[in-house]
N, C-alpha and C positions, 0 to 999 in steps of 0.2 A: 501515537504509539511508537515507542522506540524500535528502530530496525538496525540492530548492531551490524557493523561491517562484516564481522566474522561469520554471521549467520546468513547474510544476503549476498555476500561477495561484492558488495558495493565498495568503491574506493574509500569512503569515509562513513562515519556514523550518520544515520539518517532518521527521519521521523515521518510517519504517516499521520496526517491530521484529518480525521473523519468529518470534522465540522467545516472543512473547506474543500468541497468536492467540485471538480471541474470536468467538463467533457471535452473530448477532442476526437478528430477524425482518425480512425485506425490507420489510414493510409499515411499519416504523418509519422507513425512509429517506424523506426528503421531497424532496430535490433533489440533483442532482449538483453538487459543489463544486469538483471538480478533474478534470484529465485527466492520466493518467500515461502517458508514452511506452511503447510496446511493449517496448523494450529494458530498461526498468526493471521492467516487469511480469515479463519473462522471468527477470531476476535475483532478483526477489522469490519467484517460484515455485521457482527452484532452491534458494534459502535455506530455503523451507518444506520441500522434499523432504529436505534435510540434517537439519533439526530433527526430522522425522518418522522419520528413519533409513532412508530408501528409497534 
């Protein structure tokens, strides 16, 4: 899913790929680098549900 730089405030255009999910320890996260609008989060979650076969 495209994540435009102007929408997320990331330094460049980005993509979220719901078919390549990884986990990591929350302690490794140092700072918030972007904000994703709720409508995009809802679409990402729907995509994850599809990938998981739910």
